[in-house]
C-alpha positions in Angstrom: -5.9 -94.7 -3.0 -9.0 -92.5 -3.9 -7.8 -90.3 -1.4 -4.4 -89.5 -2.7 -6.6 -88.9 -6.6 -8.8 -86.7 -4.4 -5.7 -84.4 -3.2 -3.7 -84.4 -6.9 -7.6 -83.1 -8.3 -7.4 -80.6 -5.5 -4.1 -79.7 -6.8 -4.3 -79.7 -10.3 -7.7 -77.5 -9.9 -5.8 -74.9 -7.7 -3.0 -75.1 -9.7 -4.9 -73.8 -13.4 -7.0 -71.3 -11.0 -4.0 -70.0 -9.7 -2.3 -70.1 -13.4 -6.1 -68.2 -14.3 -6.0 -65.2 -12.4 -3.7 -62.4 -12.5 -1.1 -61.9 -8.9 1.4 -60.6 -7.7 4.6 -62.3 -9.9 2.5 -64.0 -11.7 5.9 -64.6 -14.0 8.3 -65.5 -11.8 8.1 -69.4 -12.6 8.2 -68.4 -16.5 10.2 -65.8 -16.6 11.8 -64.5 -13.4 13.3 -61.3 -14.9 10.5 -60.1 -16.8 9.3 -57.4 -13.9 13.1 -56.5 -13.4 13.2 -55.4 -17.3 10.5 -53.5 -17.5 11.6 -51.8 -14.1 15.1 -51.5 -15.3 14.1 -50.4 -18.8 12.1 -47.5 -17.3 14.3 -46.7 -14.5 17.3 -45.9 -17.2 15.3 -44.1 -19.9 12.3 -41.7 -17.8 14.8 -39.4 -16.2 15.7 -38.3 -19.8 12.2 -38.2 -21.1 10.0 -36.8 -18.1 7.2 -36.5 -19.9 7.0 -40.2 -20.9 5.9 -40.6 -17.0 2.0 -38.8 -17.0 2.1 -39.7 -21.4 2.4 -43.6 -19.6 -0.2 -43.4 -16.4 -2.9 -41.6 -19.2 -1.6 -45.2 -21.5 -2.4 -47.3 -19.3 -5.8 -45.6 -17.8 -7.1 -45.3 -21.1 -6.1 -48.6 -22.1 -8.6 -49.8 -18.9 -11.0 -47.9 -19.7 -12.0 -49.7 -23.2 -12.5 -53.8 -23.2 -10.7 -53.3 -19.8 -7.2 -54.1 -19.2 -6.0 -55.4 -22.3 -3.8 -53.1 -24.4 -6.3 -53.2 -27.1 -5.4 -49.5 -27.0 -2.0 -50.7 -28.0 -2.9 -51.7 -31.6 -2.4 -50.1 -35.2 -5.6 -49.9 -37.6 -6.1 -52.2 -39.8 -7.5 -52.1 -44.0 -10.8 -52.9 -42.5 -10.8 -51.4 -38.8 -10.3 -47.9 -37.2 -8.6 -49.0 -33.7 -8.7 -47.3 -30.4 -5.3 -44.9 -30.7 -7.3 -43.2 -33.5 -10.0 -42.5 -31.8 -10.8 -38.1 -31.7 -10.3 -39.1 -27.6 -7.0 -40.5 -28.0 -4.5 -38.9 -31.0 -2.5 -36.8 -27.7 -1.2 -39.9 -26.6 1.7 -41.0 -26.5 4.7 -44.1 -25.2 3.3 -46.5 -28.2 6.8 -46.6 -28.6 8.9 -46.8 -25.8 5.9 -50.3 -24.8 6.7 -51.5 -27.7 10.7 -51.4 -27.0 9.8 -53.1 -23.6 7.9 -55.8 -25.8 11.3 -56.3 -27.5 13.7 -57.2 -24.8 10.8 -59.2 -23.3 10.3 -61.5 -25.9 14.4 -61.9 -26.3 14.1 -62.7 -22.7 11.3 -64.9 -22.3 8.9 -65.9 -26.1 5.5 -65.8 -25.9 5.4 -65.0 -22.3 4.3 -61.5 -20.8 1.3 -60.2 -22.4 1.7 -56.1 -23.4 -1.2 -55.1 -21.4 0.8 -56.4 -18.0 3.7 -54.2 -19.9 1.9 -51.3 -19.6 0.6 -51.8 -16.1 4.0 -52.0 -15.2 5.7 -49.2 -17.0 3.0 -47.0 -16.3 3.7 -47.8 -12.4 7.3 -48.0 -12.6 7.7 -44.4 -14.7 5.6 -42.8 -11.8 7.9 -44.1 -9.3 11.3 -43.0 -11.5 9.2 -39.3 -11.3 8.9 -39.6 -7.4 5.2 -40.5 -7.2 3.5 -43.1 -5.2 4.3 -47.0 -5.9 1.3 -49.6 -6.1 0.9 -53.2 -6.2 0.5 -54.5 -9.8 -0.7 -57.9 -10.5 0.1 -59.9 -12.9 -1.4 -62.6 -15.3 -3.2 -60.3 -17.9 -3.8 -61.5 -21.4 -3.7 -59.8 -24.9 -7.2 -59.1 -26.0 -7.9 -59.6 -29.6 -10.4 -56.5 -30.3 -9.8 -52.1 -30.8 -12.4 -50.6 -31.9 -12.1 -46.6 -32.4 -15.6 -45.6 -31.6 -15.5 -47.7 -28.7 -13.2 -45.6 -27.2 -14.8 -42.3 -28.2 -18.4 -43.7 -26.7 -16.2 -44.8 -22.9 -13.0 -42.6 -22.8 -13.8 -40.0 -20.0 -13.9 -36.5 -21.5 -12.2 -33.7 -20.3 -15.9 -31.9 -20.7 -18.4 -34.4 -18.3 -20.2 -32.8 -15.7 -20.0 -35.3 -12.4 -23.1 -37.6 -12.5 -21.4 -38.2 -16.5 -18.5 -38.8 -14.9 -19.7 -40.8 -12.3 -21.7 -43.0 -14.8 -18.4 -43.6 -17.2 -16.3 -44.7 -13.9 -19.7 -47.3 -11.8 -19.5 -48.9 -15.5 -15.6 -49.6 -14.8 -16.7 -50.6 -10.7 -14.9 -47.8 -9.8 -16.3 -45.1 -7.0 -16.9 -41.9 -6.3 -13.2 -42.1 -3.8 -11.7 -43.9 -7.2 -13.0 -40.9 -9.5 -11.3 -38.1 -7.3 -7.5 -39.9 -6.1 -7.6 -41.0 -10.2 -8.1 -37.4 -11.2 -5.6 -36.2 -9.1 -2.8 -37.7 -11.8 -3.7 -34.7 -13.3 -1.2 -33.5 -10.7 1.3 -34.2 -13.6 2.1 -33.7 -16.6 0.4 -31.5 -19.4 -2.7 -30.7 -21.9 -3.5 -28.7 -25.4 -5.7 -25.5 -25.7 -8.3 -27.3 -27.1 -9.0 -29.5 -24.2 -10.4 -26.1 -22.6 -10.3 -23.1 -24.4 -14.5 -23.7 -24.6 -14.0 -22.4 -20.7 -11.9 -19.1 -22.2 -13.7 -18.2 -25.3 -17.2 -19.6 -25.8 -18.4 -22.0 -23.0 -22.3 -21.6 -24.0 -22.4 -20.5 -27.9 -22.1 -17.3 -26.9 -17.9 -16.4 -26.7 -18.8 -15.9 -23.4 -15.6 -17.3 -20.1 -17.0 -20.5 -18.1 -17.7 -18.9 -14.4 -16.3 -21.5 -12.2 -12.7 -21.0 -13.6 -11.3 -18.5 -12.0 -11.1 -14.9 -14.0 -7.5 -13.4 -13.2 -6.5 -16.8 -14.3 -8.8 -17.8 -17.3 -7.1 -13.6 -18.4 -3.6 -15.1 -18.2 -4.2 -18.3 -20.0 -5.7 -15.9 -23.2 -2.9 -13.8 -22.6 -0.3 -16.0 -22.1 -0.9 -19.3 -23.1 -4.1 -19.4 -25.2 -3.7 -16.7 -27.7 -6.2 -18.8 -29.4 -9.2 -21.4 -29.5 -7.5 -23.3 -32.0 -3.8 -23.7 -30.7 -3.2 -27.2 -31.0 0.9 -26.7 -30.2 1.1 -24.7 -26.7 1.5 -26.8 -23.6 0.2 -25.8 -20.5 0.7 -27.6 -17.5 -1.1 -29.1 -15.4 -0.5 -28.6 -11.9 0.8 -24.6 -12.9 4.5 -24.5 -10.6 4.6 -28.3 -10.0 3.7 -30.1 -13.6 6.8 -32.5 -13.2 5.8 -32.8 -9.1 3.3 -35.8 -7.4 1.7 -34.0 -5.0 -1.5 -32.7 -4.4 -1.5 -29.0 -6.0 -4.2 -30.5 -8.4 -6.7 -30.4 -5.5 -5.6 -26.9 -4.5 -6.7 -25.9 -7.9 -9.4 -27.2 -8.6 -10.3 -25.4 -4.6 -8.9 -21.7 -6.2 -10.7 -22.8 -9.5 -8.0 -22.8 -11.4 -8.1 -26.2 -12.7 -8.0 -27.0 -16.2 -10.8 -29.1 -17.2 -14.4 -28.9 -16.4 -14.4 -32.3 -15.6 -12.7 -31.3 -12.8 -14.0 -28.3 -11.8 -16.9 -31.2 -11.8 -15.6 -33.2 -8.6 -16.4 -29.9 -6.9 -19.8 -30.3 -7.8 -21.0 -33.3 -5.0 -20.8 -33.2 -1.3 -19.0 -35.7 -1.0 -16.2 -35.8 -4.0 -15.2 -32.4 -2.5 -15.1 -33.4 0.7 -12.4 -35.9 0.0 -10.7 -33.2 -2.0 -10.8 -31.7 1.5 -9.6 -34.8 3.3 -6.6 -34.7 0.3 -4.9 -30.9 1.1 -5.1 -31.4 5.0 -4.0 -34.4 5.5 -0.1 -35.8 4.1 1.2 -36.1 1.1 2.0 -39.9 1.8 -2.0 -40.1 2.5 -2.8 -39.1 -0.9 -0.2 -41.3 -2.6 -1.2 -44.7 -0.3 -5.0 -44.3 -1.4 -3.9 -43.0 -5.4 -2.0 -46.4 -5.0 -5.2 -47.9 -3.8 -7.5 -46.9 -6.7 -4.8 -47.7 -9.6 -5.0 -51.3 -7.7 -8.4 -51.6 -8.3 -8.2 -49.7 -11.9 -5.9 -52.3 -12.6 -8.2 -54.9 -12.5 -10.8 -53.9 -14.6 -12.2 -56.4 -16.9 -9.0 -58.4 -16.9 -8.6 -61.1 -19.6 -7.5 -64.8 -18.1 -7.0 -68.1 -19.1 -8.0 -68.8 -22.6 -9.7 -65.2 -23.7 -7.2 -63.5 -26.3 -4.1 -64.4 -26.4 0.0 -63.2 -25.6 1.3 -60.8 -28.4 4.5 -61.2 -29.7 4.4 -57.4 -30.9 2.1 -55.1 -29.1 1.1 -53.2 -32.3 -0.7 -56.4 -34.0 -2.9 -59.8 -33.2 -0.9 -62.8 -33.5 -0.8 -64.7 -37.0 
């Protein structure tokens, strides 16, 4: 009798542990169609709006770097609080309504079950897959955060003008290493940016109307003539990976090596011997190898400071906390 009671206790603890720790297929018992609903919605709409794929990936990345992957980036500001999405570093984020529409469908299917944090993680993965990019495993069972502060976003999110040491401090504070930094930077192989994020490299790098010497001079002149005619241009879109901005490939790393990457943070990867050697390995190996290692880095990033158990909540609306 005592042995049976002990076994029941062990099984009970194991069940509670399983429910508390995010795993693949977390929603199978309570909402078996959850991941299929996300996948189908993404695959139906992303082909018609492929620029949303890198936008959702950036939204996921930005979310994970502030308070962990808890959908805090999706929260709206209130009369007493300026939320992450209104941080100066986040004003170009997109995809909020896309996530909200998926949430509406999941609430209709399984009210109060699927977190916004998981929706964002799944949608980012499925969107990149929809445009031919790599696939990675996504654990589910995250809970949504209750706090979102613009000031924390400005402090925590890596900036495009960071040098290597500053980048590494930012990434290592989230449990990510040099290899993770290099592979996650590869997300710049897809999508577009605006001149204002790198125009200082063209027009006023050190404060004396000069140009960044680590940027290819011919490419810099071409940018000034055709894309960034003024430093303040915030409307013109520039390909992050010229010639293949819609293709998830290793072109970004070739741009870094040829001094044609747009951000200082991109070029900073060449200033460290280990990160530089990782880049050389990427460009000399098949694309499939890059896909595999990028996927591993994404899986690792997706586990940053995950909220479980009684932490946070399952929001009914991704833009606001529950009453």
